[in-house]
C-alpha positions in Angstrom: 26.4 -11.2 -44.9 25.8 -14.9 -44.3 27.9 -16.8 -46.7 25.9 -20.3 -46.4 22.2 -19.3 -45.8 19.7 -21.9 -45.1 16.1 -21.4 -46.3 13.3 -21.5 -43.4 10.0 -22.9 -43.5 7.0 -21.0 -45.3 9.5 -18.5 -46.8 10.0 -17.0 -43.4 12.9 -14.4 -43.2 14.4 -15.8 -39.9 13.9 -18.0 -36.9 13.4 -16.9 -33.3 13.8 -19.4 -30.4 13.1 -18.2 -27.1 15.2 -20.6 -24.8 15.1 -20.6 -21.1 17.7 -22.0 -18.7 16.0 -23.4 -15.6 19.0 -23.7 -13.4 17.4 -22.7 -10.1 20.1 -23.3 -7.5 22.4 -25.8 -9.4 24.9 -23.3 -10.4 25.1 -21.8 -6.8 26.0 -25.3 -5.4 28.5 -25.8 -8.0 30.3 -22.8 -7.5 29.8 -22.8 -3.6 29.4 -26.5 -2.8 30.4 -26.1 1.0 28.3 -22.9 1.7 25.4 -22.8 -0.7 22.9 -23.7 2.0 24.0 -20.6 3.9 23.8 -18.0 1.1 20.2 -17.4 1.9 19.7 -14.0 -0.2 21.0 -15.8 -3.4 19.0 -19.0 -2.7 15.7 -16.6 -2.5 16.8 -15.0 -5.8 17.3 -18.2 -7.6 14.2 -20.0 -6.1 12.0 -17.2 -7.3 12.1 -19.3 -10.7 10.1 -22.3 -9.5 8.2 -20.5 -6.9 6.9 -17.5 -8.9 8.4 -16.9 -12.4 7.6 -20.4 -14.1 3.9 -20.1 -13.4 4.0 -16.4 -14.5 6.0 -17.4 -17.8 3.6 -20.3 -18.5 0.7 -17.9 -18.4 2.4 -15.4 -20.6 3.6 -18.0 -23.3 -0.1 -19.4 -23.4 -1.4 -15.9 -24.0 1.2 -15.4 -26.7 0.4 -18.9 -28.2 4.0 -19.8 -28.0 5.7 -23.1 -27.2 9.5 -22.8 -26.4 12.6 -24.6 -25.4 13.5 -25.1 -21.8 17.0 -26.4 -20.8 17.0 -28.0 -17.4 19.8 -29.7 -15.6 19.2 -33.3 -14.6 19.6 -32.3 -10.9 16.9 -29.7 -11.3 14.6 -32.1 -12.9 15.0 -34.5 -9.8 14.9 -31.6 -7.4 12.0 -29.6 -8.8 9.6 -32.0 -10.6 6.6 -29.9 -10.3 8.4 -27.2 -12.2 9.2 -29.6 -15.1 5.7 -30.9 -15.1 4.3 -27.4 -15.7 6.7 -26.7 -18.5 5.8 -30.0 -20.1 2.1 -29.7 -19.6 2.1 -26.4 -21.5 3.7 -28.0 -24.6 7.2 -26.7 -24.3 10.5 -28.8 -25.0 12.7 -30.1 -22.3 15.8 -31.4 -24.1 16.2 -35.0 -22.6 19.7 -35.7 -23.6 20.2 -38.7 -21.6 17.1 -40.5 -23.1 17.3 -39.0 -26.8 21.0 -38.6 -27.2 22.6 -35.6 -28.5 20.6 -34.2 -31.4 21.8 -30.7 -30.9 23.7 -28.3 -28.8 22.9 -24.7 -27.9 25.6 -23.4 -25.7 28.4 -22.1 -28.1 28.8 -18.9 -30.0 30.2 -19.7 -33.4 27.9 -18.8 -36.1 24.7 -17.0 -37.0 22.9 -20.1 -38.4 23.1 -23.8 -37.6 26.5 -25.4 -38.1 28.1 -28.8 -37.3 30.3 -29.9 -34.7 32.6 -32.9 -35.4 34.6 -34.7 -32.5 36.3 -38.1 -32.4 33.1 -39.9 -31.6 30.7 -38.1 -34.1 29.0 -34.8 -34.6 25.9 -32.7 -33.7 24.3 -29.7 -34.8 25.2 -26.5 -32.9 22.5 -23.6 -32.5 24.7 -20.9 -31.4 23.7 -17.9 -29.5 25.7 -14.9 -28.0 26.1 -12.9 -24.8 24.1 -10.0 -26.4 21.1 -12.3 -26.4 21.5 -13.5 -22.8 19.6 -11.9 -19.8 22.6 -12.3 -17.5 24.6 -9.4 -18.6 21.7 -7.1 -18.9 20.2 -7.7 -15.3 22.3 -9.8 -13.0 23.9 -8.2 -10.0 24.9 -10.9 -7.4 28.1 -11.0 -5.5 27.9 -14.8 -4.9 28.1 -15.3 -8.8 30.8 -12.7 -9.0 28.7 -10.8 -11.4 28.0 -7.1 -10.9 26.2 -5.4 -13.7 24.6 -2.0 -13.5 20.9 -2.1 -12.6 18.8 -0.7 -15.4 15.2 -1.1 -16.7 14.2 -3.7 -19.3 14.3 -1.0 -22.0 18.1 -0.9 -22.6 18.0 -4.9 -22.7 15.1 -4.8 -25.1 16.9 -2.2 -27.3 19.8 -4.7 -27.7 17.6 -7.7 -28.3 15.5 -5.8 -30.9 18.7 -4.7 -32.8 19.9 -8.3 -32.9 16.6 -9.6 -34.1 16.5 -6.8 -36.7 19.8 -7.9 -38.1 18.8 -11.7 -38.0 15.6 -10.8 -39.7 17.5 -8.8 -42.6 20.2 -11.6 -43.1 18.0 -14.8 -42.5 19.8 -15.8 -39.3 18.8 -18.1 -36.4 18.1 -15.8 -33.3 18.3 -17.4 -30.0 17.7 -16.0 -26.5 19.3 -17.4 -23.2 16.9 -16.4 -20.5 16.4 -17.5 -17.0 13.1 -17.5 -15.2 14.5 -16.2 -12.0 15.9 -13.2 -14.0 13.6 -12.5 -16.9 10.5 -13.7 -14.8 10.6 -10.4 -12.7 7.5 -8.4 -13.0 8.8 -5.6 -15.5 10.5 -8.0 -17.7 7.8 -10.4 -19.0 5.9 -7.4 -20.0 8.9 -6.1 -21.9 9.2 -9.6 -23.7 5.5 -9.6 -24.6 6.3 -6.2 -26.4 9.2 -7.7 -28.0 7.2 -10.6 -29.5 4.4 -8.3 -30.5 7.1 -6.1 -32.6 8.5 -9.4 -34.2 5.1 -10.6 -35.2 4.2 -7.2 -36.8 7.2 -7.3 -38.8 6.3 -10.8 -40.2 8.3 -13.3 -41.8 9.3 -14.8 -38.4 9.3 -18.5 -37.5 9.0 -18.6 -33.7 10.0 -22.2 -33.1 11.2 -24.5 -30.5 14.9 -25.8 -31.1 13.7 -29.4 -31.7 11.6 -28.0 -34.5 14.6 -26.1 -35.9 16.7 -29.3 -35.5 14.1 -31.3 -37.5 13.9 -28.7 -40.3 17.7 -28.4 -40.5 18.3 -32.2 -40.8 15.7 -32.4 -43.5 17.4 -29.6 -45.6 20.7 -31.7 -45.1 19.0 -34.9 -45.9 17.4 -33.7 -49.0 20.8 -32.1 -50.1 19.4 -28.8 -50.2 22.0 -27.2 -47.7 25.3 -28.3 -46.1 26.3 -26.9 -42.7 29.8 -25.4 -42.1 31.7 -28.1 -40.0 34.0 -27.2 -37.0 36.2 -29.6 -35.2 35.9 -29.8 -31.6 38.4 -29.1 -30.0 39.9 -26.9 -32.7 43.4 -27.9 -31.5 45.0 -29.7 -28.6 46.5 -27.6 -25.7 49.3 -26.6 -25.0 50.4 -25.2 -28.3 54.2 -26.3 -28.6 55.3 -23.1 -29.8 53.9 -21.0 -27.1 55.1 -23.2 -24.2 57.3 -21.2 -22.0 60.3 -23.0 -20.6 60.1 -23.4 -16.9 61.6 -20.4 -14.9 61.7 -18.3 -18.1 60.9 -14.7 -17.6 58.2 -13.1 -19.8 59.4 -11.3 -22.9 57.8 -8.6 -24.9 58.3 -6.5 -28.0 57.3 -3.0 -28.8 57.3 -1.3 -32.1 
């Protein structure tokens, strides 16, 4: 199923990286720059992360003996330094792109294993994920974000996550979550996450890693000539595409078989 497989350390079948987006209220200010201070209910929803969820997740990850990757916008680092301190003190990775330069990205959805993005000024590794591995479509109901998903228990979400993990385990993929403390840090959800990790460990052959560790391993494989990533140009083409440009004032046309 994977045409260009990469081998993982210690003969592990797959890699699992539990990544967390510590956005707090940065997204709300981006979407509603003039009114974010008055959106009190959503502010409380988002601030649950630094106020409650981060401390809870640090405890959970210590109990599970896991160190994972946390993506934190620069504005959040400046605004919530105690939150970042708690993450670092527990041995987790904060990807400091300004200081370290871009070693890798994990925001696109173009593969099941690492691949290389190439642009006019160089390239970097992409560690792709997918909406199925994101907690947002499973849990979030919020009018201010214009995202209204049905409310459900963690069980359906864990069913999806487990199915995706099972396929990653079978085919040797890199399986990455995109979870948010203010979403997946709510009481019932960390308990379900602990159950998911227990399931993975009992299955065996799983490397639970930070993404900086995955990056180091991938680059070693490339440097030693043991593996070459698929390369994708960014952007894939320049818009607008000439043959699809509609003349000004032209009406839409269609065809029907």
